[in-house]
C-alpha positions in Angstrom: -27.4 -0.1 96.4 -25.0 -2.8 95.3 -23.6 -3.0 91.8 -21.9 -5.8 89.8 -19.6 -5.1 86.9 -18.5 -7.6 84.2 -15.3 -7.1 82.3 -14.5 -9.5 79.5 -11.9 -10.2 76.9 -12.4 -9.4 73.2 -13.6 -13.0 72.6 -16.5 -12.4 75.1 -17.7 -9.0 73.9 -20.8 -10.3 72.0 -21.9 -12.4 75.0 -21.7 -9.7 77.7 -25.2 -8.2 77.1 -26.7 -11.7 77.2 -24.9 -12.4 80.4 -26.0 -9.2 82.1 -29.6 -9.6 80.8 -29.8 -13.1 82.5 -29.4 -11.3 85.9 -31.0 -7.9 85.3 -33.2 -6.4 82.6 -31.5 -3.0 83.1 -27.8 -2.5 82.7 -25.3 0.0 81.5 -22.7 -0.8 78.9 -19.9 1.7 79.7 -17.5 0.2 77.0 -17.7 -2.7 74.6 -16.0 -4.9 77.2 -17.6 -3.6 80.4 -21.2 -3.8 81.7 -22.5 -2.8 85.1 -25.9 -3.5 86.7 -27.6 -3.5 90.1 -27.9 -6.8 92.1 -30.0 -5.6 95.1 -32.9 -7.9 94.3 -30.7 -11.0 93.5 -29.8 -11.8 97.1 -33.0 -13.9 97.7 -32.2 -15.9 94.6 -28.5 -16.4 94.8 -27.5 -15.5 98.4 -24.6 -13.3 99.4 -22.8 -10.9 97.0 -20.0 -13.4 96.6 -22.4 -16.1 95.7 -24.0 -13.7 93.2 -20.6 -13.0 91.6 -19.9 -16.7 91.4 -23.2 -17.3 89.7 -22.4 -14.6 87.2 -19.0 -16.1 86.5 -20.5 -19.6 86.2 -23.2 -18.4 83.8 -20.6 -16.7 81.6 -18.7 -20.0 81.2 -15.6 -18.1 80.0 -12.9 -16.0 81.5 -14.3 -12.7 82.7 -13.7 -10.4 85.7 -16.6 -9.8 88.1 -16.5 -7.0 90.7 -19.2 -6.1 93.3 -19.2 -2.7 95.0 -21.5 -0.2 96.6 -21.1 2.3 93.7 -21.2 1.6 89.9 -17.9 3.4 89.2 -16.1 1.5 92.0 -17.3 -1.8 90.5 -16.2 -0.7 87.1 -12.7 0.2 88.2 -12.3 -3.0 90.2 -13.5 -5.2 87.3 -11.1 -3.6 84.9 -8.1 -4.0 87.2 -8.6 -7.1 89.4 -8.8 -10.6 87.9 -11.4 -13.1 88.7 -14.1 -12.3 91.4 -13.8 -9.2 93.6 -16.3 -8.3 96.3 -16.1 -4.9 98.2 -12.8 -4.1 96.5 -10.1 -1.9 98.2 -9.0 0.6 95.5 -6.5 2.5 97.6 -3.4 0.9 96.1 -4.4 1.1 92.5 -2.4 3.4 90.3 -3.9 6.8 89.4 -3.5 5.9 85.7 -6.6 3.7 86.1 -8.6 6.9 86.2 -9.5 9.0 83.1 -6.6 11.4 83.4 -5.7 14.0 80.9 -2.1 14.2 79.9 -1.7 17.5 81.8 -3.2 16.1 85.0 -1.1 13.0 84.8 2.1 15.1 84.5 1.1 17.3 87.5 0.2 14.3 89.7 3.7 12.8 88.9 5.4 16.0 89.8 3.4 16.0 93.1 4.3 12.4 93.8 0.7 11.2 93.6 0.8 7.6 92.3 -2.1 5.8 94.0 -5.8 6.4 94.5 -5.3 6.6 98.2 -2.8 9.5 97.8 -5.2 11.3 95.5 -8.1 10.8 97.9 -6.1 12.6 100.7 -5.5 15.8 98.7 -7.5 18.9 99.8 -10.6 19.1 97.6 -10.5 22.9 97.4 -6.9 22.8 96.0 -7.9 20.3 93.3 -10.8 22.4 92.3 -8.7 25.5 92.0 -6.0 23.7 90.0 -8.1 21.4 87.8 -11.7 22.6 88.1 -14.6 20.2 88.2 -12.7 17.4 86.5 -10.1 17.3 89.3 -12.9 17.0 91.9 -14.5 14.2 89.9 -11.3 12.3 89.8 -10.9 12.5 93.6 -14.5 11.4 94.1 -13.7 8.4 91.9 -10.6 7.6 94.0 -12.7 7.8 97.2 -15.6 5.6 95.7 -18.0 8.4 96.6 -19.9 8.9 93.3 -23.4 7.7 93.6 -25.2 8.0 90.2 -28.0 6.2 88.4 -27.2 3.9 85.6 -27.5 4.9 81.9 -29.7 2.0 80.9 -28.6 0.2 77.7 -31.2 0.5 75.0 -30.9 -1.8 72.0 -31.0 -0.1 68.6 -34.5 -0.1 67.3 -35.0 -0.7 63.6 -38.0 0.6 61.7 -38.1 -1.8 58.8 -40.5 -4.6 58.0 -41.1 -7.0 55.1 -44.0 -9.2 54.1 -43.7 -12.1 51.6 -47.0 -12.6 49.8 -48.5 -16.0 49.2 -49.7 -15.0 45.7 -48.8 -12.1 43.4 -51.1 -9.1 43.9 -51.9 -6.7 41.1 -54.6 -4.5 42.6 -53.7 -1.5 44.8 -56.5 -2.1 47.4 -55.2 -5.4 48.8 -51.6 -4.0 48.8 -52.8 -1.0 50.9 -54.4 -3.4 53.4 -51.0 -5.0 53.9 -49.1 -1.7 53.9 -51.5 -0.5 56.6 -50.6 -3.4 58.8 -46.9 -2.6 58.4 -47.5 1.1 59.1 -49.5 0.4 62.3 -46.6 -1.7 63.7 -44.0 0.8 62.8 -45.9 3.8 64.1 -46.6 2.1 67.4 -42.9 1.5 67.6 -42.2 5.1 66.9 -44.6 6.2 69.6 -43.2 3.9 72.2 -39.7 5.4 71.6 -41.0 9.0 71.5 -39.9 9.3 67.8 -41.4 10.3 64.5 -40.5 9.7 60.9 -39.5 12.3 58.3 -39.0 9.8 55.4 -41.0 6.8 54.4 -39.7 4.3 51.8 -42.0 1.6 50.3 -40.3 -1.1 48.2 -42.4 -3.5 46.2 -40.8 -6.6 44.9 -42.4 -7.4 41.6 -42.9 -10.6 39.6 -41.2 -10.2 36.3 -41.5 -12.8 33.6 -42.5 -16.4 33.5 -39.4 -17.5 35.5 -40.5 -15.4 38.5 -37.5 -13.1 38.5 -37.9 -10.1 40.8 -37.6 -6.4 40.1 -38.2 -3.6 42.6 -40.5 -0.6 42.5 -39.3 1.8 45.2 -41.0 5.0 46.2 -39.7 7.4 48.9 -41.8 10.1 50.6 -39.8 12.9 52.2 -42.1 14.6 54.7 -41.8 18.4 55.5 -42.5 17.7 59.2 -42.0 14.5 61.2 -45.1 12.4 61.4 -46.2 9.2 63.1 -49.9 8.9 62.3 -50.4 5.7 60.4 -53.6 6.8 58.7 -52.0 9.9 57.3 -48.9 8.1 56.1 -51.1 5.4 54.5 -53.1 8.0 52.6 -49.9 9.7 51.4 -48.5 6.3 50.2 -51.8 5.5 48.5 -51.8 8.8 46.5 -48.2 8.3 45.5 -48.8 4.7 44.4 -51.8 5.8 42.4 -49.7 8.3 40.6 -46.8 5.9 40.2 -48.2 2.4 40.1 -46.0 -0.7 39.9 -45.6 -2.2 36.4 -46.1 -5.9 37.5 -47.8 -7.9 40.3 -46.3 -7.5 43.7 -44.9 -10.6 45.5 -43.3 -8.9 48.6 -43.6 -5.6 50.4 -40.8 -3.8 52.4 -41.5 -0.7 54.4 -38.8 1.5 56.0 -39.2 4.6 58.2 -36.4 7.1 59.0 -36.7 8.0 62.7 -36.2 11.5 63.9 -37.3 13.5 67.0 -40.8 14.8 66.7 -41.4 18.5 66.0 -42.6 20.5 69.0 -44.4 23.8 68.4 -45.7 26.1 71.1 -48.7 28.1 69.7 -49.8 31.4 71.0 -53.1 31.8 73.0 -54.4 34.5 70.7 -53.1 33.1 67.4 -55.4 31.4 64.9 -55.2 27.6 64.8 -53.1 26.5 61.8 -53.8 23.2 59.9 -52.3 20.1 61.4 -49.1 19.1 59.5 -50.4 15.8 58.4 -53.6 17.3 57.1 -51.7 20.0 55.3 -49.4 17.4 53.7 -52.4 15.4 52.6 -53.9 18.5 51.0 -50.7 19.3 49.2 -50.5 15.7 48.0 -54.0 15.9 46.5 -53.1 19.2 44.8 -49.9 17.6 43.3 -52.1 14.8 42.0 -54.2 17.3 40.2 -51.8 19.9 38.8 -48.6 17.8 38.7 -45.6 17.5 41.1 -43.6 20.2 39.4 -46.4 22.8 39.9 -46.6 22.6 43.7 -43.8 23.6 46.1 -43.0 25.2 49.5 -41.8 28.8 49.6 -38.2 29.0 50.5 -36.1 32.1 51.4 -33.3 32.6 48.9 -29.8 33.6 50.0 -29.9 36.9 48.1 -30.6 40.6 48.6 -32.8 40.7 45.5 -35.8 42.8 46.5 -38.3 40.5 44.6 -40.2 38.3 45.1 -41.5 39.0 48.5 -44.5 37.4 50.2 -46.4 39.0 53.1 -43.5 41.2 54.4 -43.7 44.8 55.4 -42.7 47.5 52.9 -39.1 48.6 53.0 -38.6 52.0 54.5 -38.6 55.1 52.3 -35.0 56.5 52.6 -35.5 59.5 50.4 -36.9 62.5 52.4 -38.5 63.9 49.2 -40.6 60.7 48.7 -44.3 61.6 48.0 -45.3 58.7 50.3 -46.0 60.1 53.8 -44.7 58.0 56.7 -44.9 54.2 56.7 -47.9 52.7 54.8 -48.9 49.2 54.0 -47.5 47.9 50.7 -49.1 45.3 48.5 -46.8 43.4 46.1 -48.0 42.4 42.7 -47.2 38.8 41.9 -45.9 38.8 39.3 -45.0 42.5 38.8 -47.0 44.3 36.2 -45.3 45.2 33.0 -45.6 49.0 32.4 -44.8 51.7 29.9 -43.2 54.8 31.5 -42.8 58.1 29.7 -39.7 60.0 30.8 -38.7 63.6 30.7 -35.1 64.4 31.8 -34.9 60.7 32.9 -37.8 61.1 35.3 -41.2 59.4 35.0 -44.0 61.6 34.0 -46.7 59.2 32.8 -47.5 55.5 33.6 -49.5 53.1 31.5 -50.1 49.4 32.5 -53.0 46.9 32.3 -55.8 48.6 34.3 -53.5 51.4 35.5 -53.1 54.7 33.7 -52.3 58.2 34.9 -50.0 61.2 35.0 -47.2 61.2 37.5 -47.6 64.2 39.9 -44.7 63.3 42.2 -41.8 60.9 41.9 -39.0 60.1 44.4 -36.0 58.3 43.2 -34.2 56.6 41.7 -32.8 54.2 44.3 -30.2 52.1 42.6 -29.5 48.6 43.9 -27.7 45.6 42.5 -26.4 42.3 43.6 -25.3 38.7 42.8 -22.8 40.2 40.4 -20.5 37.3 41.1 -23.1 34.8 39.6 -24.8 34.3 36.3 -28.0 35.8 37.7 -26.7 39.3 38.4 -29.3 42.0 38.8 -29.4 45.8 38.6 -32.4 48.0 39.1 -33.6 51.6 39.7 -36.6 52.1 41.9 -39.1 55.0 42.1 -42.0 55.8 44.3 -44.7 57.7 42.4 -48.0 59.4 43.0 -50.5 59.6 40.2 -53.1 62.3 39.5 -55.9 60.0 40.7 -54.2 59.7 44.1 -52.9 56.2 43.6 -49.4 55.4 45.0 -47.1 52.9 43.4 -43.5 51.6 43.3 -42.0 51.2 39.9 -38.6 49.9 38.8 -36.6 49.3 35.6 -34.7 46.1 35.2 -34.1 47.5 32.5 -37.7 47.1 31.4 -40.3 49.0 33.5 -42.5 47.2 36.0 -45.0 48.1 38.7 -43.9 46.2 41.8 -46.8 47.1 44.0 -49.1 49.7 45.5 -49.3 51.6 48.8 -52.6 51.6 50.7 
């Protein structure tokens, strides 16, 4: 393989990618002023390596350094240190400071009398590895021009934003959705081609306001719980959001922006039930929000607290009291919300329970287990818990906070 490297001055930085792209569609930009690419296939077009280098310099039309070598790193070092055109450079006499040395390594090399790449290349590799580790071996390989690596191909930054200027103001939602669908199809195809997804969608409608055609904006942002890139699902979400929050004037321009992120990857178990697809679940939640209101729909989130309630679908905490009337570990069902109860006490121990649908004499009671937390906040809590067995055989957990509640029942 043969590589060419272009090193330009600060005045040429913006032109370097265009210069490289004129000779190769794939190139690596190692620094703002340095670009390297392969030239193996250019010999039929431009001739020898020197003729290729001259063609690159001529195309640049400005002062740049061009170096051609058998490895990418050798070409980079030569272009950054030799002016003009250099073909098959001899790097032996270059100072070791041209390599990416740390301050410690530079001081050690100076104490050893190592000043050139040729001197560094002659050192025993095992000794460098013992003294400096992998970085020392890497520096010696650079000095020998012996690193053969693939290029890190330059990828231009991809933007996920489009805008459409309408010929006439549009008041109805249906024609707007037709145009939004076209934008979403283009953006989602771009996401797919770059192996990306979106976790945020912003639609900006520029509205006609008044007789002088001034413009105001109606902006809506959807923050998705999981990254998505299905245009139909995103369009449906935008449709339901715009139906709930319609623009106040005719639309004369549409701008759509997606926030790109890496897609979510989930490995499901062979014997686990199939869960709803994230896009279908989000559509269902959006429909529910449209019916009951946005403030009445949410996603459960674990709070940073030791408060024992509320819980959802978690196993019962272990019974620590050996005198508990609950034998072993049993399934526990939480009441959501806990049932308000009336408890009769004798000697501060529960003897009778009364609650909606639940009544009985307490035959056995274990407790109390006293817990508290969040005392450093305004939501401090303190509660006493009991496990009780009623005369009808039912088993419950009750607590006072300071009022009495039934937290749940044991199966």
